[in-house]
N, C-alpha and C positions, 0 to 999 in steps of 0.2 A: 414662621417667626415665634419665640418662644411668648407665652403668656404674657411675661413679667416684663419684657422688650416692648410687648405693644403696650401695658401702660407704661412706660417709662418715656417711648413716642408720643405718646399724647401728652403726659404732662409738660415735655419741652417745646412741643407744639402750642401747649398754651401759653407757657411762661415767655416764648419767643412775640408773641401778640402783646403781652402785656409790658414787653420792655421795647415794644415799638410804641405801642400808646405813650410811654414815660417818654420815649425820644421826644416824641410828637409836643407832649403839653409840657418839657421842661426846659422847652429853648426860653431863653432870655429871661431865668426865673430867679425870683429875688427872696429877700425872707418875708417880703407880703405876698407872696406866689406861694410859698410853701404854707402860711399860717392863715393865709385866707383866700386864695386863688384868684385875687385881686378883685373882690366882689362882683365877678362876673359869670358867675355858672348858670344855665338854665336850669330852671327850676325842675323842669320834668325829668332833666337828665338825673339831678340830685335825687328825686324823687325814686326813679327805676332804679337807680341804684342802692340806694339805703333798704329797698326791701330785701335784697342780698344780703346786705350791710348787718343788718336786725337779725335774721334769720341764725347766720352763724351754722359751722360745722355741728356745735352742741344738739343744736335743733336739728339738722340731718338725722342724727347717731340716738339721741336721747328719745325726742319726742313719738317715735310711732311703737319705742317700747315703753312709753307711758300707760296704754291703753290697759296690757295686763293688771294692770295694779289700778288707776285709779281710772279707767274707762276713757269716753272723752270729753272728763269734765274740767280737762285744762282749757277748752273752749269759752269757759266761764272767765276764767283768767284772761282768753284775748279779747272779752268782750269788754273785759275793763280796762283794755290796753286803747279801745276806739275812745272812751272818754277820757283817757289819759293822755292822748294825744292830743285831743282837741284842746283841754286845759293848758298844755304847753304851748300850742299854736298860738292861741289870744290872751294868755296872761305871762307866760316867761320871754316871748319871739319879741313882741311890741318893747317888753323893756330893755333888748341885747341889742334889739335895733336903735334905741333911743340912745345908748350909750354909746354905740360905736364899739363896740368889747372884740377887742382879740379873744384873751381867756375870759368866759363866763364868770371866771371865780373873782375880776376885778371887781364887782358889784359888791362882795363883802366888804372889801376893803373901803369903797366910799360911803358903804353906808354901816357897817359896823365898827369896822379900825382893823389895820394894820395884821394882827397876829389873826382874826378872824378870817383874814383874807391867806394868809400863810395858811393856818390850819386847814381850811377847805381843799386848798392845793393840792398839800399833804395827802387829806384822807381820799382824794382823787388818784394820786399817785397811787397809795398804795391798791385800793378798790379795782381801777385798771390796770393794774400790773397782774394783779390777782386773779381778776373775773377773764382777762383775756388770756392769760395762761393756761386757763382751763379751757378754753375753747380752742386754743391754738392746739392743746396735747390731744385734741381729738383726732386733726389731720395727722400728725404726727404717729400716734398707733398706730394709723389704718393702714399710712404709708409702710410705716415700721414691717406689717403682718405680712401684707399684700407682697411688696415690691424687695424693701431692703433687708431685711432677714434673712430673704431663701439668698439673698447675695452675701451673707455675714458680716453685713454692715451694722456696727453696736449702735444703739437707739438713740447716745449723745453725737454722735455723727449725723444722724438724720437732724435730731433739734438744729443745730447747728447750721448743717445747709441749705435746711429751708428757710430759716433767720436772715442768713444768710441773702437769701432771692430777692424776701421782701427788703430788706437795707435797699439791695441794688437797683430796683426800680421805684423807690418813693426816696431817695437822698438827696436827688437835687428837687422834682416838681412839687414835692409834699403832696395838700390836700388836692390841689387843682390836678394833680393825675390820676387821683384816687377819687375822685367825681367822674372818672371816663371810665378807669380799670374796673369798677363797682359795677358801672352797666355790664359790661363784658360776663363781670363774674356774676350778677342777676340771670343772666340768660342761661348761660353751664348750666347754675345751680338747678333752675326750672328745668331747663331741656331734661338732664338727669333725673331729676323727680319722677318726671312724665314719662319715662322712658321707663322707669323701672317700677312703675304703676304698671304700665303696661302689659309689661314681664309677666309682673306676678300676675295678673288677670289671666293672661294665655296659658300660663302654666296652672290656673283651677280649671282651666275649657269652660270661663266662663266671657259672654258678650257683656259691654260695657253695662248696660241694661241689668243685667244679672248680676255684676257686681255692687253695682247699687242697692240694687236689693238684698244683698244677701249682707250687705254692711247695714241696712237701716233694722234689719233680722236679728242682727249679733246681738247679746247683751253687753257686748264691750260699747255699745254705741248709744251709752247713756249720756248723757249732757250736763244734767239739771239735777242739784241735790239740796231741796228744800226741807229736806226733813229732820234734821239730823245738827245739830249746832255744834257738838261737837269733835263733828268731824273736819278733818283738814280741807277737805272738795266743799265743805257748805258754800252756796252759792255767794251769801254776803262776803265771805271771807276772800274767795275769789275775785268775787267782782270787784271788792273795794282794793284788796290787794295789788288786781292786774292794773287799776289805776294809776297808784302812786308807785307801782314798778317802772312806770312809765315813766312818772313825771320825773321821778332818782336820777333810773337809770340812762335815760333821753333827754329830760329838760333840765335837768342839775349834772347832766355826764358834758365834758369835753369834747370825747370823741364823736359824739352824737351828734352834738350840735354844731361842733365847729363844722361841721358840711353843712347844715341850714344855713349858717352865718357866709354862705359863698354868694348867696344865692343877691341877685341885682338888687330887690325890693324887698321889703319885709312882706309884700302881699304874696309875693312870688314864694319867699321862704313858708308860711303860713298853704298855700295850696299845697308846694312839696310835703308836709308834714300831716295834711288832711288826708291826700291821698294814698301814701305809704301804709298811715297808718290802720285805713281801710282795709286795704290789700292784706294787712296782715291774719284779716279773720282766715278769710280762704284759703291761704297758703297753709296754716296751720292745721286744719281743715283736711287739705289735703295728705298730710303728711300723718295724721292720726288716721284717717284713712287706711292710709297703708299698713299701717299698724296692725288695725283689722285684719285686710288680708292676710297678711303674715302671721297671724296668729292662726288664722282659719285654714290657711295652708301646712300647718303642722311643722314649723322647723324643728322644733323643740329647746331652741332658744328663748331666755326671757332678758327683760328688760336695755340694756344697752347692747346687747349681742341679737338680738333679734333682726335687725338688718346687716348687719354683719355674715350673719352666720346664714344668713340664706344665700348670700354671694358666694359664700366659699363653700357651701351645700351644691352649686352650679360645679364645680370642679368634677363631683363623682357622676355627674350624669354626661358630659362630652367639655373636652377641652377649649373646642371654641366658643362654646358656652360662657366656659368660662370669662374667656378672654372678654366675651362681652359684657358680661355683665359685671366685672373687676373694673374693667376700664373705664363704663359709666357711672358706676360707684365711687371709683376715684376721683372720678374728674368735678360730682357733685360736691365731696367732703371738700376738696380742693379749693375748688370755688369761695365755697362756702364759708369755708374757714380763713382764708386768707382776704377776704373782703372785710373781715372782723378784723384782724391779726394787722393789717396793714395801717387803718387808720389809727389802732390804740396806740401803735409807736410813733404815727405822725403829734396825735396830740399831746402823749406822754412827754415826744421831746419840748411841743410847745409851752406846755405848763412849766416844764423844767423853765424855760430860759425866758418865759414872759413872766410868770408869778415869783418864779423861786431865787432866782438871781439877777431879775430884773433888767435882763439884758435883750431885748427883742431885735436890736437892730445890726448885732453880731452876730454875721453868717458864719464864721469860723468857729466860735462858739456852738451854736445850733449844728453843724457836723459834729463836732466832736462828742455833743450830747447826744445826737442820734445813735453814733457808734455804743455811746455806752448805755442808754436804753435797751439796744436791741441786746448785749451781752447778759443785763438783768433780765430781762426777758428770758432767754436760756435755761439761765438759772430757776427761774424759778418754775419753767417747766417739768424740769429734771425733779425739783422737789416734791411738785405735787404729782408725778409721777408715782414717787416713794410714798406719799401720802395719803393718797385717793381710796375712799373706800364707800363711797355711796356714788348714786345717780348722777352723772355728769352734771345735767340741767338743774337736779338739786342743788348741788355744789356751789354753783354758778351765784342762784338764790341766797344761801344760807351766806356766803360771802356779802352778797349786796344787802340783806338785810343788816350785818352787823356793820359795815363799813361805811354804805349809802345813807345809812339814818342820821348820823348825823349832818350829811350835807343838807338832807330833806329838813331837818330842824333850824339848822342857819337858813337859810331861805326862807322859809316859814315865820321867822321868828321878822326876818328884816322886810318881807315883803306885808307882813301883815300887822304889823305894828308900829307906832313911832318910837318904842323905847331903843335906848341903847346899852348894850350889857358891857361891864367891867372887862374890856377886850383882855386883860391880863390873865382872867379866870378863862375864855372861851378853850383854849387848847386842853386843859384839863377836865372842862363837861365834858367836850366830844369824846374823849376816852374814855370816862367813865362811863356816859350811856351802853356804850356796848357791852362793856363788863357788867354792867347792872340787867340789863336786858337775858348776857345769858344766867344769872345765878336765878333769876325769874322765873326762865324758861325749866333750869335745872329743879326749880322749889316746885311748880308748878308738875312735872312728870312725878316727881318722887310723891306730892303732897292729894293729885288728883287725878295723875295719870293723864295729864292731859300737855299736851306740845305745840306747841307754836309752828303754825307754820310762816306762809308768805304774808300773815299780819306781822311779825318781829319787826320787819320794818317800817311799822305806823308805829309802834309802841316805841322802838327807839328814836324816831324824830320826835314823837312826843315826852320823851325824858331828855334831849336835847335841849328843847323848845322851854320844859318847863325849867330848865337847869338857868336858862339864859335870861327868863324870866326874872326868877329869884337875883342872878348877879345884877340886872337892872334896878331891880327898888332897893340893892345894897348901895350901887352907885348913887342913886335919889340922895338916898340917906346921908351919906357918906360928903354930898356937896351942897345939905341941909333944907333938902326941898321934900315936901313931904306926898308920897307916893300918893295917887289918886286912885 
């Protein structure tokens, strides 16, 4: 059998299993099943599946290549992730469970006002559509490169076909199906990662202990940066940014929280959040270690090309070896990317139906919206292919910094103050804050040579918070009250 046919066969078997799970979980499904899995998910299944869903295909491709530019300093951000998951588990989850929310942005409506609710929902729609497109772009490019391009299939057809597969296995069961398919995808992702690491170590002629020693001795294994606060890799920038990234991209993200809100109890949801939050650190250590080993192996590739180049390089050694490498690599990419893309499309459908049009019980509308979301998703992926010019994982966080910042400011204002902003001003404040952040970043680069990194998210949130506070002062004065 030809190498490409092996890859296609593995993908077909993988999706056959996904469709089997979908058929079992979607029986007698309703909108409540689609949106909240009837609140019956076991916390340990949610936790295990969320590990794979949090990693995504971007991590699979980009994190190994990051070591060449920034060593293992990304682990500083991952340490911040752990703090962020604890904050989400014990600050935000109790709030969401107490209000019995389907959409987490409904909190903004009850606390700040109708326009605040709609603004938060719209920012999520934009943020998630853009971020999920970046992540799913990975699997489309990889499959195009290894499978469909040699067969003469256009990239646009590849994208449409893959998104269609997601729609087919999520259209009925929704989030209930994803809780179980994510577990399968997590198993496939880590199996592929461990097999690739084993093959790289074997190609280098090392034992497991020798590989660990080689990684420790490499200058690329540096983790902490304490001495240069101007650096993007400075510890406190990375650590605090990591914590806020999790608070925003998990705790304030309907996609990630929707699965956690399917647990039977708050205590179960907190267990699942803390469990997969801690697991994220060793998972990224494995990816970074793979990057160090691949760099030592000397593939000649850099950045996002490091791991794909190793897989392609195997073709020059032996066709059967290429089949094994490419098949395992493709399976890992597919598992990682689909576990994040399928839940993104489900959460986007949820927010549009529940928050934007306010018709949570309309099953026909939900089905139509789900199809429409998939179509827009295809357009975003094709657009990103044209515009992309940076590392994929940086692109995800750049998008997050500009579009999730207003969500951070809105929720922080609602949680930590008793003030109420002028609801009519909220959309303008949330649009102005990212624009102001961009202007500050450009000015800082031109005047001082300083480039904002992940801390852009915190600045964006603070500017939004400040704008809301000013508008609340105006509201008090307009009502004849003296601000305290």
